[in-house]
Legacy VTK file of the C-alpha trace (Angstrom):
# vtk DataFile Version 3.0
C-alpha trace
ASCII
DATASET POLYDATA
POINTS 297 float
242.167 13.665 28.013
241.980 17.381 28.639
241.265 18.069 24.965
238.457 15.503 24.970
236.956 17.127 28.067
237.096 20.566 26.479
235.399 19.286 23.315
232.772 17.523 25.376
231.964 20.705 27.259
231.760 22.616 24.004
229.457 20.043 22.448
227.245 19.959 25.553
227.086 23.755 25.662
226.250 23.932 21.972
223.522 21.290 22.395
222.035 23.153 25.356
222.058 26.441 23.441
220.403 24.810 20.432
217.815 23.151 22.688
216.986 26.428 24.402
216.863 28.185 21.024
214.465 25.566 19.632
212.211 25.643 22.648
212.424 29.445 22.808
211.634 29.798 19.122
208.707 27.405 19.421
207.382 29.309 22.440
207.709 32.642 20.637
205.972 31.251 17.555
203.136 29.807 19.633
202.797 32.930 21.764
202.700 35.443 18.935
201.121 33.436 16.116
198.895 30.829 17.755
197.761 31.858 21.224
194.701 34.137 21.041
195.765 37.395 22.640
195.986 40.941 21.361
197.120 44.347 22.505
194.525 45.881 20.185
191.577 46.027 22.574
189.179 48.834 23.445
186.678 49.496 26.178
183.330 50.053 24.484
179.898 51.140 25.655
176.464 51.710 24.197
175.832 55.431 23.804
172.317 56.898 23.897
172.122 60.059 21.803
169.532 62.202 23.555
167.334 64.449 21.455
163.947 65.987 22.277
160.738 64.796 20.673
159.271 68.328 20.572
160.578 71.768 19.637
161.003 74.614 22.078
163.203 76.728 24.315
165.076 74.897 27.053
163.973 76.214 30.447
165.858 73.808 32.743
169.009 71.708 32.521
169.013 69.392 35.524
172.334 67.592 34.928
176.002 68.436 34.563
178.616 67.025 32.244
179.965 63.803 33.725
177.045 63.351 36.105
175.749 59.857 36.842
172.033 59.391 36.140
169.493 56.632 36.672
166.566 55.598 34.498
163.824 58.216 34.814
166.017 61.071 36.044
165.160 64.434 34.459
167.831 65.623 32.032
166.285 68.861 30.808
162.917 70.549 30.372
161.514 72.375 27.344
159.172 75.357 27.779
155.753 73.755 28.213
153.561 76.894 27.852
152.762 76.361 24.162
152.020 72.678 24.707
149.814 73.434 27.720
147.745 75.782 25.539
147.542 73.125 22.839
146.240 70.658 25.414
143.571 73.138 26.574
142.520 73.786 22.995
142.219 70.042 22.342
140.196 69.601 25.539
137.814 72.408 24.477
137.385 70.902 21.019
136.632 67.510 22.502
134.057 69.029 24.894
132.353 70.775 21.960
132.268 67.529 19.988
130.837 65.663 22.986
128.016 68.238 23.237
127.307 68.123 19.488
127.165 64.325 19.499
124.828 64.280 22.496
122.462 66.740 20.766
122.522 64.716 17.546
121.685 61.530 19.425
118.742 63.184 21.187
117.383 64.422 17.862
117.854 60.976 16.353
115.958 59.349 19.225
113.077 61.841 18.795
112.876 61.060 15.092
112.786 57.336 15.855
110.014 57.905 18.447
107.864 59.842 15.962
107.941 56.906 13.571
105.910 57.512 10.401
105.544 61.215 11.199
109.177 61.685 10.151
110.323 60.933 6.632
112.787 58.132 5.997
115.217 60.642 4.528
115.128 62.691 7.728
115.768 59.610 9.838
118.731 58.560 7.682
120.193 62.050 7.839
119.962 61.975 11.633
121.713 58.600 11.857
124.433 59.763 9.465
124.965 62.914 11.503
125.376 60.832 14.676
127.987 58.608 12.967
129.829 61.651 11.584
129.956 63.400 14.955
131.056 60.183 16.668
133.984 59.956 14.255
134.740 63.630 14.826
134.776 63.001 18.581
137.254 60.141 18.155
139.505 62.444 16.115
139.242 65.111 18.817
140.183 62.520 21.447
143.213 61.535 19.379
144.241 65.201 19.103
143.903 65.539 22.859
146.042 62.446 23.408
148.718 63.874 21.084
148.633 67.215 22.914
149.036 65.466 26.265
151.865 63.324 24.897
153.670 66.403 23.551
153.259 68.110 26.917
154.698 65.052 28.653
157.606 64.941 26.214
158.678 68.479 27.173
160.384 66.800 30.137
163.257 64.689 28.794
164.338 61.839 31.059
167.177 59.344 31.052
166.274 56.023 29.469
169.334 54.136 30.787
171.614 54.119 33.803
174.749 55.923 32.798
176.862 59.044 32.674
176.096 62.288 30.880
178.693 63.352 28.360
179.079 65.964 25.615
176.798 68.344 27.489
176.795 71.830 26.025
173.076 72.529 26.455
172.162 75.678 28.382
168.836 77.198 29.492
167.602 79.456 26.715
168.907 77.270 23.892
166.370 76.256 21.286
166.043 72.482 21.024
164.760 70.982 17.782
162.986 67.651 17.641
165.285 64.866 16.517
168.523 66.866 16.932
171.020 65.533 19.485
171.740 67.836 22.412
173.705 65.476 24.693
174.722 61.846 25.108
174.411 59.322 27.911
176.889 56.440 28.127
175.084 53.294 29.263
177.202 52.075 32.183
175.178 48.850 32.339
176.368 47.920 28.850
180.140 48.447 29.053
182.175 45.734 27.376
185.576 45.180 25.769
186.243 44.579 22.091
189.404 42.657 21.272
190.522 42.833 17.642
192.052 39.409 16.945
193.911 38.349 13.825
191.790 36.029 11.724
194.455 33.311 12.026
193.720 33.076 15.764
189.937 32.833 15.488
189.794 29.002 15.147
190.942 28.688 18.771
188.303 31.056 20.163
184.916 29.771 21.303
181.886 31.524 22.741
182.002 31.353 26.527
185.809 31.194 26.767
187.279 32.991 29.741
189.227 36.181 29.028
191.681 38.303 30.984
191.786 42.026 30.250
194.491 44.444 31.299
193.847 48.132 30.816
196.767 50.377 29.993
197.998 52.002 33.192
196.054 49.621 35.459
197.799 46.750 37.256
194.707 44.853 38.412
193.339 42.520 35.709
189.707 42.375 34.643
187.958 39.132 33.777
185.198 38.308 31.344
183.835 35.812 28.839
183.635 35.769 25.066
180.113 36.902 24.206
180.137 37.301 20.427
182.456 37.103 17.440
181.723 39.622 14.700
179.921 38.167 11.683
181.512 40.583 9.240
183.827 43.553 8.736
184.121 46.187 6.021
185.699 45.058 2.738
188.094 47.869 1.859
188.861 46.362 -1.538
185.266 46.792 -2.681
182.788 49.649 -2.792
179.391 50.345 -4.288
178.867 51.855 -7.718
176.144 53.889 -9.380
175.181 50.850 -11.498
174.811 48.577 -8.442
177.795 46.552 -9.625
180.766 45.473 -7.531
183.508 48.123 -7.663
186.650 46.078 -6.969
190.126 47.560 -6.567
192.136 46.494 -9.662
195.435 46.390 -7.749
196.430 43.544 -5.440
199.093 43.648 -2.745
201.200 40.499 -2.554
201.858 41.135 1.126
198.594 40.112 2.769
198.099 41.076 6.393
195.680 39.125 8.549
192.395 40.926 9.061
191.453 41.837 12.612
188.052 40.590 13.705
186.203 42.145 16.686
185.530 39.736 19.549
183.226 41.101 22.259
184.103 40.335 25.858
181.388 40.562 28.498
182.934 41.775 31.746
182.397 39.574 34.797
184.567 41.274 37.398
185.938 44.797 37.583
188.295 45.630 40.476
187.316 48.495 42.739
188.641 51.868 41.661
189.020 50.958 37.978
187.419 53.526 35.684
185.821 51.947 32.664
186.052 54.824 30.228
184.865 54.049 26.718
187.832 54.162 24.374
190.500 53.020 26.841
193.182 50.705 25.466
193.282 47.123 26.674
195.238 43.912 26.192
192.942 40.901 25.857
194.011 37.278 26.328
191.659 34.330 25.832
192.148 31.342 28.108
191.916 28.123 26.096
192.564 24.453 26.967
195.983 23.000 26.161
194.376 20.486 23.808
192.972 23.315 21.714
196.419 24.964 21.595
197.850 21.718 20.296
195.249 21.727 17.525
196.342 25.240 16.565
200.007 24.159 16.437
199.155 21.273 14.180
LINES 1 298
297 0 1 2 3 4 5 6 7 8 9 10 11 12 13 14 15 16 17 18 19 20 21 22 23 24 25 26 27 28 29 30 31 32 33 34 35 36 37 38 39 40 41 42 43 44 45 46 47 48 49 50 51 52 53 54 55 56 57 58 59 60 61 62 63 64 65 66 67 68 69 70 71 72 73 74 75 76 77 78 79 80 81 82 83 84 85 86 87 88 89 90 91 92 93 94 95 96 97 98 99 100 101 102 103 104 105 106 107 108 109 110 111 112 113 114 115 116 117 118 119 120 121 122 123 124 125 126 127 128 129 130 131 132 133 134 135 136 137 138 139 140 141 142 143 144 145 146 147 148 149 150 151 152 153 154 155 156 157 158 159 160 161 162 163 164 165 166 167 168 169 170 171 172 173 174 175 176 177 178 179 180 181 182 183 184 185 186 187 188 189 190 191 192 193 194 195 196 197 198 199 200 201 202 203 204 205 206 207 208 209 210 211 212 213 214 215 216 217 218 219 220 221 222 223 224 225 226 227 228 229 230 231 232 233 234 235 236 237 238 239 240 241 242 243 244 245 246 247 248 249 250 251 252 253 254 255 256 257 258 259 260 261 262 263 264 265 266 267 268 269 270 271 272 273 274 275 276 277 278 279 280 281 282 283 284 285 286 287 288 289 290 291 292 293 294 295 296
């Protein structure tokens, strides 16, 4: 009787261990290979690279590195003296063209009033001169508009709400048109990219809820799936000089799942959490149980 009891306990213990092992193994398989979550997440933000539209010496820098700015805030100012003179010159040219056109029109009206006393050739020349000076006046007006625009562009303003970064600009530096001098991180466009294995993509849908945990931060962030990337770089293929596919001749038998970026739009950020572009995050997508069952099948 005692031996039977001992064997029964052993069999029951073995069955319980096997049951726990099966359930544990299934849970581990589902958690790591089916459920859509990843530790490979990054805080991302749109970055505005600020460069002047005109050349000149920088006379003012009105921001500091790390400063928060709003749309329309002055970032820096370029010496406007040369552009003020250009505006005055354009205004003078326009005034001269206005006077010339007015004189030509008066002469043309006199010729028309004299009628047959003025030759047809003279009348045509007068009309042509009026048309030519009118076109010249329009060109002068365009030059004046350009001069005023250049003068306005000597003051560089923020185009987004954000934070100034990479600021090394100092008064006295020479700023060239089209060359970046600082950057502004758009704080209204901060999001999280989760890089999910392609085997987990079938379970992810646009609009799914997501939980984000930043490294070193206990409070979770929440968001929704906004987009799933339509393509990633093919590292096995590159361009060639003959516009033909340049495909790697070697093939690795061990194929790792590609990681596809999934953008998460943030809905709630706890107070005190700093959303710094580049921070590491763990992203988990909340999906219905029925969808999980589909992934297991």
